[in-house]
C-alpha positions in Angstrom: 117.8 112.8 76.0 117.0 116.0 77.7 115.6 116.3 81.2 112.0 115.3 81.6 109.9 118.4 82.5 106.4 118.1 83.8 104.1 121.2 83.9 101.7 121.4 86.9 99.2 123.9 88.0 96.2 124.5 90.4 92.5 123.9 90.1 91.6 127.5 89.3 93.1 127.1 85.8 90.1 124.9 85.0 91.3 123.8 81.6 88.5 122.7 79.2 88.1 118.9 79.3 89.4 118.4 75.8 92.6 120.4 76.7 93.1 118.5 79.9 92.6 115.2 78.1 95.3 116.2 75.6 97.9 117.7 77.9 97.2 115.8 81.1 98.4 118.6 83.4 98.4 117.5 87.1 96.7 120.1 89.3 96.5 120.7 93.0 93.1 121.7 94.3 92.4 124.9 96.2 89.9 124.6 99.0 86.4 125.9 99.6 85.5 126.3 103.3 81.7 126.1 103.6 80.5 126.1 107.2 82.2 123.0 108.7 83.0 121.5 105.3 86.3 121.6 103.5 85.8 120.9 99.8 88.5 120.4 97.3 88.0 122.6 94.2 86.9 120.5 91.2 87.3 117.3 93.2 84.7 117.3 96.0 82.6 120.1 94.4 81.9 120.7 90.7 80.7 124.0 89.2 77.0 123.2 88.6 76.3 121.8 92.0 78.3 124.6 93.6 76.3 127.4 91.9 73.0 125.7 92.7 74.0 125.6 96.4 75.4 129.1 96.4 71.9 130.4 95.3 70.1 128.9 98.4 72.7 128.4 101.1 72.6 131.2 103.7 76.3 130.5 104.6 78.8 132.1 102.3 81.8 129.9 101.4 85.4 131.2 101.8 88.5 129.9 100.1 92.0 128.9 101.0 95.2 127.8 99.3 96.8 124.4 99.7 99.3 124.2 102.6 103.0 123.8 102.1 102.6 120.2 103.3 100.0 119.5 100.7 102.3 120.9 98.0 105.2 118.7 99.3 102.9 115.6 98.9 101.6 116.8 95.5 105.1 117.5 94.1 106.5 114.1 95.3 103.5 112.2 94.0 103.7 113.9 90.5 107.4 113.4 90.3 107.0 109.7 91.2 104.2 109.0 88.8 105.7 110.9 85.8 109.4 110.2 86.4 109.9 114.0 86.1 113.4 115.5 86.5 111.9 119.0 86.8 108.4 120.2 87.9 107.4 123.5 86.4 104.5 124.8 88.4 102.4 127.7 87.2 99.9 129.0 89.7 97.2 131.5 90.5 98.3 135.2 91.0 100.1 135.8 94.2 98.0 139.0 94.5 94.8 136.9 94.7 95.9 133.8 96.7 98.7 132.5 98.9 99.1 129.5 96.6 102.5 130.6 95.1 103.8 131.3 98.6 102.8 127.7 99.7 104.5 126.3 96.6 107.7 128.2 97.3 107.7 127.0 100.9 107.3 123.4 99.7 110.1 123.9 97.2 112.4 124.8 100.0 111.4 121.7 101.9 112.4 119.5 98.9 116.1 120.1 98.3 116.4 116.8 96.5 113.9 117.9 93.8 114.0 120.5 91.0 110.9 122.6 91.2 110.3 125.8 89.3 107.5 128.0 90.7 105.9 130.6 88.4 103.5 133.3 89.4 101.0 133.6 86.5 99.7 137.0 87.8 96.3 135.6 86.6 93.8 132.9 87.2 91.1 130.9 85.4 92.0 130.7 81.6 94.4 133.6 82.0 96.4 131.0 84.0 95.2 128.2 81.7 96.6 129.8 78.5 100.0 130.1 80.1 99.8 126.4 81.3 98.8 125.3 77.8 101.7 127.2 76.1 104.2 125.8 78.6 102.9 122.2 78.4 103.0 122.2 74.6 106.5 123.6 74.6 107.7 120.9 76.9 106.0 118.2 74.9 107.8 119.6 71.9 111.1 119.1 73.6 111.8 122.6 74.9 114.3 122.9 77.7 113.3 124.7 80.9 114.7 128.1 79.9 112.7 128.1 76.7 109.5 127.0 78.5 109.9 129.8 80.9 110.3 132.3 78.0 107.1 130.9 76.4 105.2 131.5 79.6 106.5 135.0 79.9 105.6 135.9 76.4 102.0 134.8 76.9 101.8 136.5 80.3 103.2 139.8 79.0 100.6 140.0 76.2 97.6 138.6 78.2 94.4 140.5 78.5 91.6 139.4 80.9 88.3 141.3 81.0 85.1 140.3 82.8 81.6 141.4 83.8 80.1 140.4 87.1 76.4 140.5 87.9 77.1 142.0 91.3 80.2 143.2 93.3 78.8 141.5 96.4 80.9 138.4 96.2 84.2 140.1 95.4 83.5 142.5 98.3 82.7 139.7 100.8 85.7 137.6 99.7 88.1 140.5 100.1 89.3 140.3 96.5 87.7 143.4 95.2 90.9 145.5 94.7 90.4 148.6 92.5 86.8 147.7 91.8 86.0 149.0 95.4 85.3 152.4 94.0 82.2 151.1 92.4 80.7 150.0 95.7 77.9 152.1 97.0 76.7 153.0 93.5 73.4 151.8 92.1 73.2 148.1 92.5 71.9 147.5 89.0 75.1 148.8 87.4 77.2 146.1 85.8 80.9 146.6 86.4 83.5 145.9 83.7 86.6 144.7 85.4 90.0 143.4 84.4 93.0 141.5 85.9 95.9 143.8 85.7 99.4 142.9 87.2 97.7 140.1 89.0 94.9 141.9 90.8 91.4 143.0 90.0 91.0 146.5 88.7 87.9 148.5 87.6 87.5 149.7 84.1 84.0 151.1 83.8 80.5 150.8 85.2 77.8 150.2 82.6 74.0 150.2 83.1 73.1 146.8 81.6 75.0 143.5 81.2 74.4 143.6 77.4 76.0 147.0 77.2 78.8 145.9 79.5 79.6 142.9 77.2 79.5 145.2 74.2 81.9 147.5 75.9 84.1 144.5 76.9 84.4 143.6 73.2 85.2 147.2 72.2 88.0 147.3 74.8 89.3 143.9 73.7 89.4 145.1 70.0 91.3 148.3 71.1 93.8 146.2 73.0 94.3 143.7 70.3 95.4 146.5 67.9 96.9 145.1 64.7 98.1 141.9 66.4 96.8 138.4 65.6 95.2 136.5 68.5 96.5 132.9 68.6 94.3 131.9 71.5 91.3 133.2 73.4 88.9 131.8 76.0 85.5 132.8 77.1 84.7 132.0 80.7 81.4 131.8 82.6 80.0 131.2 86.1 76.8 129.2 85.7 75.9 131.1 82.5 76.5 128.5 79.8 73.9 129.6 77.2 74.8 133.3 77.6 78.5 132.2 77.2 77.9 130.3 74.0 76.3 133.3 72.4 79.1 135.5 73.7 81.6 133.0 72.2 80.2 133.7 68.7 80.6 137.4 69.2 84.2 137.0 70.4 85.0 134.9 67.3 83.6 137.5 65.0 85.3 140.4 66.9 88.8 139.1 67.6 89.0 136.2 65.1 91.3 134.1 67.3 93.0 131.1 65.8 91.7 129.0 68.7 88.8 129.8 71.0 88.0 127.8 74.1 85.0 127.8 76.5 85.7 127.2 80.2 83.8 127.5 83.5 85.0 129.3 86.5 86.1 126.8 89.1 84.1 126.9 92.3 87.0 128.6 94.2 86.9 131.5 91.7 83.1 131.5 91.4 82.9 132.0 95.1 84.4 135.4 94.6 82.8 136.5 91.4 79.4 135.1 91.9 77.1 133.4 89.4 76.4 135.1 86.0 80.0 136.3 85.5 81.2 136.3 81.9 84.8 136.9 80.9 87.3 136.9 78.1 91.0 136.3 78.1 93.3 136.4 75.1 96.8 137.2 74.1 98.3 138.7 70.9 101.3 138.0 68.8 
């Protein structure tokens, strides 16, 4: 018998319910700080209620990573509940959050445990697709080295593109990155953005959301090239109907073997704002 490896992640991966039911990946919640309240992402606050409140609450929430102490508790609890020999943690990009740093600190505080920390350089289903690939490899009996190679293969080929209704939330949350050059332009413009090397970068500014989504699909097709797409995911922030229509367009355009729909967790939605639509996929 090989060593028992358990894949863990954080709440921003926000795996679709059917995937989480199948793979049962333990996740540590990030935090929303809303006035005097501290809310655990996906535990104390769910997407729909979060976006409804975001529309009317004059106070803007901020976000924070779990502390090293919370990670110590999380790692110990998961190891105890699953009888894991090795915990393989894949977390939100270190260029968007301090989560990886907290996990590394916790690892150093647990010399009696084997913990492997991986920086996904992504979030949402860009992180989720890496988690899925690793969890399936481990369930299939892959040793740690092979599971790490699987993650790297997905991460290296990953594309994440998204359209926000406004840059206001990214600007306020300090996560705007290379999209800052679009600030100060006409407010009605819809920015097409991407996650590149773990941070948000600007691609183009487009006049309407429809045109931005059309352009997103064109870029996705260019980047796919001749490669097959094993998996893709469409992601939305309180825009389910729009997302389901977009899902059909993605299916026709990229012809992925598997296509998932996921919501942005409240911690990510706090930075992108409602109405965001995105696509993440990788090629073979």
